[in-house]
Every structure is written in C-alpha cells, then in structure tokens.
N, C-alpha and C positions, 0 to 999 in steps of 0.2 A: 772593319766592315761588318754591317749588320747581317746576321743570318736569318733570312725570312723563311718561315715555315708555313707552307700553305695548308689549309685545313683539308682533311680527307673528304672526298666527294663521292657519293654513290650515284654514278651516272645512270644506272638502270632505274633507280628510284625516281630520278628526274626526267626519265625518258619521255613521258607524255608532254611535259612542258617544252623540252628541247625539240621534239618532233614538230610541234605547232610553231615554235619560234623559227625553226629552220625552214619550214614550208612557207611562212610569211616572208622571210628574206628571199626565198626562191621566187615567190610571187612578184616581188619587186623587180627581179631580173627578167622575169617573163614580160612585164610591162615595158621594159627597156629594149628587149631583143625581138620579140615576136611582132609581126604586123598586126594591126588593129583587128582585122577580120578573124584572126585565129585566137585572140586572147580570151574571149569569153569562155569557150568550151574548155580550153586548157586550164584556165584559172579555176573553173568550177570543178573539174576532175581533180586538180591538185588539192583544192580545199577539202573535198569529200574524202580523198585518199588520206590526207593528213589527219583529219578527224578520226577516220577509221583506224589508222595506225596508232594514234595516241590512245584510242579506246582499248585496242588490243594490249598496249603497254600497261594500261591501268589494270586490266584483268590479270595480266601476268604478275603484277605487283600486289595482287590481292592479299597476300599473307604478310606483306612488309609492315613492320611497326618500328620505325627508326627515326632518328633526327640526324640530318646530314648538312653538308655545306657550312660547317662552322656554326652549328645550331641555328642556322637561318631558315631551314626548311624542315618541316615535320611531315613524315609520310605515315599515316595511321588510318584507322577505319573511316572517320569523317572525311579526311582528305580524299581518299580513294572513292568513297561513295559520291561525294559532291563533284569531284573531277569527272567521274563517269556520267553524272547527271548533266554537267555543263557540256560535255562532248556530245551526248545524244541530242540534247536540246539545241546545241550549236549546229549539229548536222541538219536538223529540221530547219533552223534559221537559214542555213546556206541554201537549202532547197527553195525556200521562199525568195531569197535574194537572187537566186539564179534563174528564176522564172522569166521567160521572155515571150511566151506565146499569148498570155492574157492581155498584155499591152505591148505594142510594138516598141522594141528597144528596152523593155523592162521598166522598173519603177525609178530608175536613177538617171540623172541628167548626163548627157553625153560630154559636155564641156562645162565644168563647174565655174570657170572664169567668165563665161559669156554674160553680158549684161541682160538682166531680167527684162522681158518684154520686147527686146530688139528683134529685128527680122531673123538674125542668125539664131536667136534663142527659140523662136517659133519653128524655124526649120529643123533644129536638132530635136525638138520635142516631137515633131511629126515623123521624122524619117530616120534619124541616126540611132545606132545602138548605144545603150547606156554605158557609163564608165565602168571599166573592169577593175579599177583601183580599189573598188569596194571589197574585193576578195582578200588581198593581203591585209587590208585594214581590219577586216573581220577576224582573220586568223591572229593578228597581233592582239586584238581584244580578247579572244578566247584564251590565248597563251597567258595573258596577264591575269585572267580570271583563275586559271589553273594554279598559278603561283600564289594568288591572293588567298585561296582557301588552304594553301599549304604553308603560308608564312608563319614562322615561329618567332619572329621578332618584329617590332614596330617599324623598323627601317625597311626591311624587306616588304612588309605589308604596304608601306607608303609607295615604294617603287612599283609594286604590282598594281596598286590603285591607279597610278598615273599611266602605266602601260595599257591598262584596259579602258581607261577613261578617255584619253586623248583621241584614239581612233573613233570612239563613239561620238565625240563632239563633231568630228568631221563628217561622219556618216549621216548625222541628222540633217546636214545642210545640203544633201545631194538629191533631194526629191526632183523628179522630172517635171512635175506640174506643181502649181502653187508654190513657186520657188521662194517668193518673199516670205511666206509663212514658214517654210522650211529653214531659211536662213535665220529668221528671227528666233525660231526654236533653238537652233544650234547656238546662237549667240547667248541666249538666256542660259542654256545648259552649261556653256563654257564658263560664263562669268560666275554663276552660282556654284558650279563645281570647283572653280579656282578658290572661292572663299572657303568652301568645305575642306579642300585640301590644305589650305592655310591653317584652319582650325585644327585639323588632324596633326599637322607638323608642329604647331605650337604646343598642343597637348603632349606630343611625344617628348618635346624638350622639357616640359614640366615633370613628366614621369621620370625622365632620366635624372633630373635634379632630385627628385624624391629618393631614387635608388642610391644616388651618390651620398645623400645625407643619412641613409638608413644604417642602422647598426647590424651587427651579426653577419649572416651570410650574404646580405645584400650590400656590404660595405664598398665593394669595388665599383658599383654603378654599372648600368647597362640598360638596354631596351629589349633584350631577349626575354621571353616570357618566364623562363625559370628564375631569372634574377628579379623580375617584377613580382612574381608570386612569393619569393622568399622575403622581399622587402615588405610586401603587404602583410604577410603573416607575422613577421618579427622585425619591427622597425621602431627606432627611437626618434625618427624624423617627424616633423610636423605633417599632419594629415592634410593640411591645406593644399600642398602641392599635389598630393595624391588625388583628392577629389576634384581640384581644378583641372588637372591633366586628364582624368577620366571623363570629365564633362566635355572637354574640348575634343577628345578622341571620339566620344559618342556622337557629337555633332557631325563629324566627318562621316561616320558609318551610318548614322540615321538618315543623312542626306541621300546616300546611295540606295538605301532600302525604301526611300520615299515615305518616311514616317513624319507625321505632323509634329511640329509646325515647319518641318524642313521639306515639305512635299510640294511647295508652290511651283516648282519647275515642271512637275509631272504632267499636268493636263496640257500645257502648251507644247511641251516637247513631244508627247505622244501624238498630239493632233498634227503637228507640223512635220515631223520626221517621215521619211518613206515608210509605208506600213510594214514591209518586211523587217526594217530596222526597229520599228516600234515593238513588234512581236519578239524580236531577238533580245531587246533590252528588257522587256517585261518578264521574260523567262530566265535568261542566262545571268543578267546583271543582278537580279534578285537572289538567285542561287549563290553567286559569288559573294555578294555583300553580306548575306546572312551567314555564309560559311565563315567569313572573317569575324563577324560579330560574335558568333557562337564560340569560336576559339578564344577571342579576347575575354569573354565573360566566364567561360568554363575553365580556362587554363591560367591566364595571367592574373585576373582579378577575382578569382573564386573566393578568396579570403575576405573580400569587401562586399560580398553579396548582400549582407544585411543592410548596407548603406545604399547601394545603387538600385536594388529591386523596387522599392517604392517609387523612386523617381522614374525609372524606365517603365514601371507599371502604369503610372499616370500618363506617360507618353503613349503607351499602347492604347489606353482607353481613349485619349484624345484622337489618336490616329483612326481608330475604328469609328468613332463618332463623326469626325470630319469626312472620312471617305464615304460612309453610308449616307449621311445627310446631303452632302453636295452631289453625290451621284444621282439623287432624286431630281435635281434641278437641271441636269444636262440635256442638251438637245442634239449633241453630236455623239455618234457611236464610239469614236475613238476617245473622246473626253470621258464618256461614261466608263469605258474600260480602264481609263487612267485612274479615276477615283475608285473603281473597283480594286485596282492594284494597291492603292493607298490603304483601303480597308483591309485587304488581305495581308499587308505588311503588319497591321495591328494584330491580326489573328496569329501570324507567325511569331510576333513578339510574345504573345501569351505562352506559346510553347517554349520559346527560348528562355523565358524567365522562370520556368519550372525548375531549371537548374538541376535536372535529374536525367538519368539514362533514358527514361520514357519520354521526357520532354525533348531531349536531343533527337531521339529516333523519330518521334512524331513530327518534329519540325523538318527534319530531312525528308521524310515521306511527303509532307505537305508541299515542300519546294518542288519536288519532282512532279507530283500530281498537278499542281497549279501550272507548272511550266508547260506540260503537254496541253492542258486545256486552253491556256491563253494563246499559245502559238496557233492552235487550230482555229480559235476565234478570229484572230487577225488574218489567218488564211482565208476565211470566209469573207472578211471585210474587203480583201483585195479583189474579190470576184464581183461584188455589187457595184456596178459602174454605169455611167452614161457616156456621152460624147466628150464630156469635160474631164473624165477620169472617175475616180472613186466617188460614190455618192454616200457620204457619211452622215448627212443630216438625218435625224430620226424620222422626220416627216416623209422622207423619200422611201423609207422602208415599209410604209403602210401598204398592205396588200401583197407583200412579197411572197407570202405563203401560197397564194393562188397562182402567182406567176412562175414561181420556182419552188415547188413543195419540197424537193429533195434537200436543197441547201438551206432553206428556211427551217426544215426539220432538224438538220444537223446543228444549225445555230441555236435553235430552241433547246436542244439537248445540252449544248455547251453552257447556255445561260442557266439552265436548271442545275448544272454542276456548280457554277459560280454561286448559286443561291444555296447550295448545300442540301439539295433534295436527295433522299435515300436512293440507293442503287447507282450513285455516281461517285467519282473520286472526291468531289467537294465535300460530301457528307462524311466519308471515311476520314478525310484529312482533318476536318474540324473536330470530329469525335476523338481523333488521336491527340491533338494538341490540348483540347479542353479537358479530356480525361487526365492527361499528365498534369495539367495545372490544378485540377481538383485534388489529385493525390498529393500535390506539393503544398496544399493549403491556400492556393490563390483563387478562392471561389469568387472574389469580387471581380477578377478579370474575366472569369467564365461567364458571370452574369452579364457583364458589359458586352462580351462577345456574342452571346445568344440574342440579346436585345437588338444590337446593331445588325446582326444577321437578318433579323426579321424586317428591319427597315430597309436593308440593302436588297431584299428580295423584291421590293416594289418596282424599282426601275427595270430590273430584269424581266419581271412579268409584264410590265407595260410594253416593252419591246415585243414580247411574245404575242400579246393581245393585238398590237398594231399589225404585226405580220399576218396573223391568221384571221382576225375578225374585221379587218377593214377591207374595203373594196380597192383594188388597184386603180390608180388614176393615171392621167397622162404623164405625170412627173415620176411615176414609179419606175425605177431603173430596171434593166435586165441583169441577169446573173450570167456572167461569162463562163463558158466552159473552161475548167481549169486545165492547165498543161500538166504534163506528167509529174513535174517536180512539186507543184502545188497540190495536186491530187494525192501524191504520196505523203506529203507532210500532213495534209488534212486527215487522211486515213489513219496515219500513225497516232495523231493527237486524239481523234475521236475514239479509236479502239482502246487506247491507253486509258482515256477517261472512263470508258465503260468497264474495262477489266479491273481497274483499280477501285471501282465501286462495288463490283460483285465478287471479286476474288482478290482482295488486297493482301492476303496473308504472305505470299512469297516476298513481295517488296517490303512489307512491314518487318518480316523476319530478317531480311537482308539489312535493313536500316538498324534494327535492334542489335544485330551482331556487329555492326560497324560503329556503334555509338560509344566509343571509348577513345579519348585522346591520349597520346603519349605525352609524358611530362619530363 
C-alpha cells in the first residue's frame, strides 16, 4: 500500500482566493434557489461582501512571505500588492456591473439563449432584468486572477489562466444590445484565447523537458519556478528547449496583456463586450496578466535575462508603436480606449524589462493607477447614450461639453491622465517605469516610450477638442444621470487618478516595500 503524504497548506495565506471561490460557488446556488426578482440584489451584496472579505484577508496577510501548497503558491510582497489591486479594481467593476438605473435591466441580456432580433429578444431588451449569472462568473474570474499572480509553478499558472479566462469569454457575449457584435467579440476572444492557452501549455512541456535534461540541481525535472531557475542557471541541456519553451510561454502571456502582435483581439472585444465587462477586463485582467509575467521573468527565468530582454524589448516597442498609431485612426471611443490599452501594455513592459526593484515597484504602481483611470473612463462611456443605447461613435461626442459640462470635464481629466499630463496618475506612472528603465540601461525603450506617448496624446486631445469646441448637434446624445453604483465607481476612479498624480508617495512606498519575490 502506497503511503500518500499531502503537502502542508497554509489556509490563512490562501484565504483571499478561497473566499472568492467559495462566494462564486455560493452565487451558483443563489441562482438555483432564489426567485428571479430577488437574485440581483442578493448577488450584488454577496459579490461586494466577498471582495471586501478577501481584501481584509490580504491586509491580514501583509507580513506573510512564504511558499505553500507543495510549492504551487507563493505569498509575498508582489502577490499581496497585486491581489489587493485586483480586489479593489474588481469591486469597482462589480459596481459598474451591478448598475441597473442607467439602463432598464442593466447592460446584460436577460436570456442569453434567445435568438437575436426575435420578438422575444426585443421584449427582454425593453422590459426584463439582466442576467444575474454575471456575478458568480465575475467572482470566478477574480478568484482565478488572485491565484494567477500567486502561482509559483507553470501548471498552477495555467489552471489559474483558464479559471479567469473562461468566465470572461462568456461575459463578453452577454451584452443587452448589439448582441451580434457582442457574440462575435466573445467568439473571437475564445478562439484566440484557446490558441494562446495551447501555446502556453506547449511551452510548459518544453520547459519541463529542459529541466529533465538539465544537470545539477535541476536533474529531477519540474515546472516549479525554483527548479526552472536552477536549470537555467546551471544546466548541461540544450538551450533550444529553453528558448523555444520561453517563447511559447511568452506568447500565452503577451496575449493576455494585449501586446503586439498578439493584440488583434483587443479592439473587437473591447467594442463588442458589455461596457462594464470591458472596463473590468481593461483593469483587472491587465493586473493579473502582468503579475504572472513579472513572476515568470523575475523568478523563473532571471538567469536568462540577457537572452530574452532584447526580444521582449522589441515586442514592447512594437506594442507602443501599434497602439499609438492605430489609436489615431479610430472613430469609436471603445476602440480608441482599446488601442490605448495596447500602448499602455508597451509602457508596462518597459518597466517590467528593467528587471530591478525599481522596475518592479514602478510597474505595480502603474498597474494600479491605470486600473483606476480606465475603469472611470468606461464608467463615463456607459452614461453617454441615446434611445439605442450607448453612443460610442466619436462624432456623437461633438459638443458634449456644452450639453453636460460636468461629465465631459471628468472625461477630459481622465484623457489627460492617459496622455501623461503632469498632476495626474498617468504622468507619475510613466515617470516611474521610464526612470527605472533608464537606471537599468534601457534608454532605447524610454526613447520609444516618450515618442509614442507624444503620438498617443493626439487622439486623446482630439476627443477633448470635439467635446468642448464643437457645437452640439441633433445627434449629440444626452448624458444619463448615474446611479449610486456608477457614481461611486466614477468618483473613486477620478479621485484616485488625481491623488496618485499629486501625492503618489504613499502608494509608491507601498509598492517599493512589496517589490521582492520569495524564491
């Protein structure tokens, strides 16, 4: 008889993940038990309580620096910082998802299986409340993101990747209006995401083969980061497996952060998905994806930095150029913000490739600052609407500043933050990552970042000019009064964008103190 010995597990360290996963499972039971009329409020309260409880657990674990669950999960400074960021931004995302007063029934379809354009589809779009399954799906996605930034081996990272990706594929298809566009976006995201997952899995297999063939301490083989790091540092095996595996792993991760040339899904998905889900993905998915990428580069493959830095640096430059140049050509506000997200992925890569403590802390600060700003921006987008729903074509925003100066002013401030204007979080963020890159000798990346930032400022300023210097026309939409949830999310995002621009020191110090991985 084989005596199986289970690995020790620190359940307190895993509490944030377990709380979210348990709440998501409870949300499924709520869908099965409660009558339809009571589900929305119950699910919203459950989701916000779960996020709050998980955030409390992160704070209580603030001093933990350990590896648990059989070396599968690492709880350290970057893990806790990024988990806290995901939970705060996820809570804001839940507020936008839970809004029901701006549009009757909310942004989500009541019955996903209804034929598009049928009388029943038109009836549900006009009268019925939106699907409440979005809440447990969102909680599953957040729980997967929490695990992804804590994963200490490639297998756990792959499982977490699927846990947070699969709910997002579904959520993208649940828009209440423009359902064909939403379903097309979901299908594109799913198919391309499946390819990216396959690349990641194949890369993991090659890395395992490399560690099996490695000499010295890596001789046993494995996909945990300690074994990979030992094999990279002291290996007699062929480096072909190492570089091929790292390249395939990078494809899977670069897809998630929307880096060029793996960004092609981004504009279509951002445009077609329900706007609250677009904001949620733009903020939380980017935090999670970069959290995993940072751990892979800093912990597992730090010994191969001389080899991968030029390649990923070229990817960063391409990403910044593609995002900035194509943003200039956009005529839809959601697609504009999508290419803005692509460009910002390039700026974040600049900080990640510094491979220093300052680069790590600057990147983490950038992720938080960008998350607040982009969620607030999509919150404003949900309010600009006409009888057909959200008015996202840029021509419809002409003269908006005269029709609704308050929200046009807020959106102007957010666009200036995206452009990196001083006194906003965007300026502080770029200064942090570019400064770290300069200290690390990556001046060519900084030059590319500054030049593309100048190009990217044009589409932002064009929107500002359209809103304030154009006369409102008959087609200029109105700005709906936000409900309490949207107003709260918008206020949090705008205040955070301002505070992190004028007084960033507390968060920068927190990020710098957390910028050390356990190995």
